[in-house]
MINUTOR-646738 format. One record per atom (N, C-alpha, C, CB): atom name; residue in three letters; residue number from 1; x, y, z. Coordinates in nm, 3 decimals. Glycine has a CB too. Layout:
<r CA,ALA,NUM,<X,Y,Z>> ...
//
This chain:
<r N,MET,1,<0.772,1.067,-0.935>> <r CA,MET,1,<0.829,1.001,-0.807>> <r C,MET,1,<0.795,0.995,-0.684>> <r CB,MET,1,<0.923,1.033,-0.787>> <r N,THR,2,<0.662,1.095,-0.674>> <r CA,THR,2,<0.563,1.085,-0.578>> <r C,THR,2,<0.529,0.883,-0.602>> <r CB,THR,2,<0.409,1.223,-0.626>> <r N,ALA,3,<0.456,0.841,-0.690>> <r CA,ALA,3,<0.387,0.770,-0.691>> <r C,ALA,3,<0.543,0.635,-0.679>> <r CB,ALA,3,<0.269,0.798,-0.818>> <r N,ASN,4,<0.620,0.655,-0.706>> <r CA,ASN,4,<0.757,0.526,-0.653>> <r C,ASN,4,<0.782,0.550,-0.555>> <r CB,ASN,4,<0.901,0.510,-0.714>> <r N,ILE,5,<0.735,0.597,-0.453>> <r CA,ILE,5,<0.738,0.614,-0.338>> <r C,ILE,5,<0.613,0.531,-0.242>> <r CB,ILE,5,<0.741,0.754,-0.335>> <r N,LEU,6,<0.542,0.559,-0.262>> <r CA,LEU,6,<0.415,0.534,-0.264>> <r C,LEU,6,<0.433,0.338,-0.355>> <r CB,LEU,6,<0.322,0.694,-0.363>> <r N,PHE,7,<0.443,0.341,-0.418>> <r CA,PHE,7,<0.474,0.213,-0.433>> <r C,PHE,7,<0.532,0.141,-0.340>> <r CB,PHE,7,<0.536,0.202,-0.522>> <r N,LEU,8,<0.664,0.232,-0.330>> <r CA,LEU,8,<0.786,0.159,-0.202>> <r C,LEU,8,<0.707,0.149,-0.100>> <r CB,LEU,8,<0.935,0.255,-0.144>> <r N,LEU,9,<0.629,0.232,-0.018>> <r CA,LEU,9,<0.511,0.213,0.070>> <r C,LEU,9,<0.460,0.120,0.100>> <r CB,LEU,9,<0.427,0.258,0.046>> <r N,VAL,10,<0.389,0.037,-0.066>> <r CA,VAL,10,<0.297,-0.020,-0.055>> <r C,VAL,10,<0.350,-0.162,-0.064>> <r CB,VAL,10,<0.204,0.025,-0.139>> <r N,CYS,11,<0.424,-0.194,-0.095>> <r CA,CYS,11,<0.537,-0.300,-0.084>> <r C,CYS,11,<0.601,-0.298,0.031>> <r CB,CYS,11,<0.637,-0.290,-0.180>> <r N,VAL,12,<0.631,-0.228,0.123>> <r CA,VAL,12,<0.685,-0.277,0.289>> <r C,VAL,12,<0.569,-0.282,0.368>> <r CB,VAL,12,<0.798,-0.165,0.375>> <r N,GLU,13,<0.445,-0.247,0.304>> <r CA,GLU,13,<0.311,-0.331,0.434>> <r C,GLU,13,<0.244,-0.365,0.364>> <r CB,GLU,13,<0.212,-0.255,0.551>> <r N,LEU,14,<0.306,-0.414,0.267>> <r CA,LEU,14,<0.234,-0.604,0.165>> <r C,LEU,14,<0.351,-0.733,0.259>> <r CB,LEU,14,<0.309,-0.613,-0.128>> <r N,PHE,15,<0.492,-0.672,0.265>> <r CA,PHE,15,<0.589,-0.772,0.322>> <r C,PHE,15,<0.556,-0.742,0.498>> <r CB,PHE,15,<0.774,-0.735,0.262>> <r N,ARG,16,<0.514,-0.656,0.562>> <r CA,ARG,16,<0.516,-0.657,0.707>> <r C,ARG,16,<0.378,-0.694,0.755>> <r CB,ARG,16,<0.561,-0.520,0.765>> <r N,LEU,17,<0.293,-0.733,0.658>> <r CA,LEU,17,<0.148,-0.837,0.635>> <r C,LEU,17,<0.183,-0.936,0.601>> <r CB,LEU,17,<0.040,-0.810,0.535>> <r N,LEU,18,<0.289,-0.972,0.517>> <r CA,LEU,18,<0.315,-1.102,0.524>> <r C,LEU,18,<0.400,-1.150,0.643>> <r CB,LEU,18,<0.372,-1.134,0.407>> <r N,ILE,19,<0.519,-1.122,0.732>> <r CA,ILE,19,<0.587,-1.156,0.835>> <r C,ILE,19,<0.482,-1.165,1.028>> <r CB,ILE,19,<0.715,-1.032,0.815>> <r N,ILE,20,<0.353,-1.035,0.959>> <r CA,ILE,20,<0.267,-1.103,1.102>> <r C,ILE,20,<0.161,-1.276,1.029>> <r CB,ILE,20,<0.103,-0.923,1.179>> <r N,TYR,21,<0.168,-1.277,0.898>> <r CA,TYR,21,<0.070,-1.389,0.849>> <r C,TYR,21,<0.181,-1.468,0.922>> <r CB,TYR,21,<0.025,-1.419,0.664>> <r N,TRP,22,<0.315,-1.522,0.879>> <r CA,TRP,22,<0.367,-1.613,0.855>> <r C,TRP,22,<0.398,-1.662,1.052>> <r CB,TRP,22,<0.491,-1.574,0.734>> <r N,GLN,23,<0.389,-1.529,1.184>> <r CA,GLN,23,<0.405,-1.551,1.279>> <r C,GLN,23,<0.284,-1.579,1.376>> <r CB,GLN,23,<0.476,-1.472,1.298>> <r N,GLU,24,<0.224,-1.553,1.305>> <r CA,GLU,24,<0.023,-1.599,1.392>> <r C,GLU,24,<0.021,-1.667,1.322>> <r CB,GLU,24,<-0.143,-1.506,1.401>> <r N,GLN,25,<-0.010,-1.699,1.254>> <r CA,GLN,25,<-0.089,-1.798,1.086>> <r C,GLN,25,<-0.238,-1.723,1.048>> <r CB,GLN,25,<-0.150,-2.024,1.131>> <r N,ARG,26,<-0.236,-1.551,1.099>> <r CA,ARG,26,<-0.331,-1.495,1.046>> <r C,ARG,26,<-0.325,-1.352,1.002>> <r CB,ARG,26,<-0.417,-1.514,1.121>> <r N,VAL,27,<-0.427,-1.309,0.943>> <r CA,VAL,27,<-0.410,-1.157,0.874>> <r C,VAL,27,<-0.428,-1.064,0.952>> <r CB,VAL,27,<-0.496,-1.120,0.769>> <r N,SER,28,<-0.340,-0.930,0.989>> <r CA,SER,28,<-0.382,-0.904,1.069>> <r C,SER,28,<-0.512,-0.762,0.907>> <r CB,SER,28,<-0.246,-0.865,1.216>> <r N,ILE,29,<-0.606,-0.719,1.001>> <r CA,ILE,29,<-0.722,-0.661,0.922>> <r C,ILE,29,<-0.671,-0.530,0.928>> <r CB,ILE,29,<-0.877,-0.679,0.978>> <r N,GLY,30,<-0.576,-0.511,1.081>> <r CA,GLY,30,<-0.543,-0.302,1.101>> <r C,GLY,30,<-0.444,-0.276,0.950>> <r CB,GLY,30,<-0.392,-0.237,1.309>> <r N,VAL,31,<-0.373,-0.348,0.938>> <r CA,VAL,31,<-0.230,-0.361,0.849>> <r C,VAL,31,<-0.326,-0.399,0.722>> <r CB,VAL,31,<-0.088,-0.503,0.906>> <r N,ALA,32,<-0.389,-0.446,0.667>> <r CA,ALA,32,<-0.480,-0.492,0.509>> <r C,ALA,32,<-0.497,-0.353,0.493>> <r CB,ALA,32,<-0.655,-0.600,0.505>> <r N,VAL,33,<-0.632,-0.310,0.625>> <r CA,VAL,33,<-0.705,-0.159,0.572>> <r C,VAL,33,<-0.549,-0.110,0.555>> <r CB,VAL,33,<-0.832,-0.044,0.709>> <r N,GLU,34,<-0.446,-0.063,0.595>> <r CA,GLU,34,<-0.385,0.040,0.588>> <r C,GLU,34,<-0.286,0.035,0.419>> <r CB,GLU,34,<-0.302,0.045,0.736>> <r N,VAL,35,<-0.267,-0.050,0.425>> <r CA,VAL,35,<-0.270,-0.142,0.257>> <r C,VAL,35,<-0.371,-0.131,0.187>> <r CB,VAL,35,<-0.266,-0.298,0.254>> <r N,CYS,36,<-0.456,-0.111,0.178>> <r CA,CYS,36,<-0.583,-0.053,0.121>> <r C,CYS,36,<-0.545,0.110,0.089>> <r CB,CYS,36,<-0.718,-0.072,0.239>> <r N,ILE,37,<-0.524,0.139,0.160>> <r CA,ILE,37,<-0.570,0.255,0.215>> <r C,ILE,37,<-0.419,0.328,0.124>> <r CB,ILE,37,<-0.593,0.257,0.416>> <r N,VAL,38,<-0.313,0.305,0.106>> <r CA,VAL,38,<-0.256,0.299,0.050>> <r C,VAL,38,<-0.231,0.334,-0.049>> <r CB,VAL,38,<-0.253,0.251,0.059>> <r N,LEU,39,<-0.303,0.146,-0.133>> <r CA,LEU,39,<-0.282,0.226,-0.259>> <r C,LEU,39,<-0.414,0.258,-0.273>> <r CB,LEU,39,<-0.216,0.155,-0.389>> <r N,VAL,40,<-0.514,0.348,-0.232>> <r CA,VAL,40,<-0.635,0.383,-0.376>> <r C,VAL,40,<-0.570,0.553,-0.357>> <r CB,VAL,40,<-0.885,0.352,-0.336>> <r N,LEU,41,<-0.430,0.552,-0.176>> <r CA,LEU,41,<-0.389,0.697,-0.291>> <r C,LEU,41,<-0.309,0.737,-0.335>> <r CB,LEU,41,<-0.399,0.800,-0.274>> <r N,ARG,42,<-0.274,0.579,-0.390>> <r CA,ARG,42,<-0.153,0.565,-0.488>> <r C,ARG,42,<-0.215,0.631,-0.633>> <r CB,ARG,42,<-0.100,0.385,-0.507>> <r N,GLU,43,<-0.322,0.587,-0.658>> <r CA,GLU,43,<-0.418,0.528,-0.780>> <r C,GLU,43,<-0.415,0.730,-0.783>> <r CB,GLU,43,<-0.619,0.388,-0.736>> <r N,VAL,44,<-0.508,0.761,-0.710>> <r CA,VAL,44,<-0.565,0.871,-0.728>> <r C,VAL,44,<-0.469,0.988,-0.719>> <r CB,VAL,44,<-0.668,0.877,-0.643>> <r N,ILE,45,<-0.363,0.976,-0.614>> <r CA,ILE,45,<-0.223,1.089,-0.677>> <r C,ILE,45,<-0.179,1.040,-0.823>> <r CB,ILE,45,<-0.052,1.077,-0.564>> <r N,VAL,46,<-0.161,0.897,-0.874>> <r CA,VAL,46,<-0.086,0.914,-1.003>> <r C,VAL,46,<-0.202,0.973,-1.106>> <r CB,VAL,46,<-0.016,0.759,-1.059>> <r N,ARG,47,<-0.324,0.910,-1.127>> <r CA,ARG,47,<-0.407,0.947,-1.214>> <r C,ARG,47,<-0.435,1.099,-1.203>> <r CB,ARG,47,<-0.519,0.866,-1.201>> <r N,GLY,48,<-0.394,1.192,-1.117>> <r CA,GLY,48,<-0.467,1.296,-1.040>> <r C,GLY,48,<-0.303,1.415,-1.182>> <r CB,GLY,48,<-0.457,1.278,-0.770>> <r N,VAL,49,<-0.183,1.344,-1.134>> <r CA,VAL,49,<-0.099,1.383,-1.233>> <r C,VAL,49,<-0.069,1.340,-1.387>> <r CB,VAL,49,<-0.008,1.372,-1.179>> <r N,LEU,50,<-0.129,1.260,-1.431>> <r CA,LEU,50,<-0.107,1.205,-1.565>> <r C,LEU,50,<-0.262,1.325,-1.603>> <r CB,LEU,50,<-0.116,0.983,-1.585>> <r N,GLU,51,<-0.380,1.310,-1.546>> <r CA,GLU,51,<-0.430,1.359,-1.627>> <r C,GLU,51,<-0.417,1.549,-1.619>> <r CB,GLU,51,<-0.556,1.288,-1.618>> <r N,SER,52,<-0.316,1.601,-1.565>> <r CA,SER,52,<-0.356,1.698,-1.509>> <r C,SER,52,<-0.264,1.769,-1.633>> <r CB,SER,52,<-0.336,1.714,-1.341>> <r N,PRO,53,<-0.297,1.909,-1.735>> <r CA,PRO,53,<-0.235,1.965,-1.821>> <r C,PRO,53,<-0.112,1.973,-1.795>> <r CB,PRO,53,<-0.278,2.064,-1.848>> 
//
């Protein structure tokens, strides 16, 4: 369940990044960093859950 919620957050952040790009014709570094952080946290959480006995 947590992995699905984090995946949804990543999709929302990517959509927000796309909207910013369409409006300003540039990529917001702050939003891109937020997306990367959420992606890394998702991978850590998912791997921790899958590897736990």
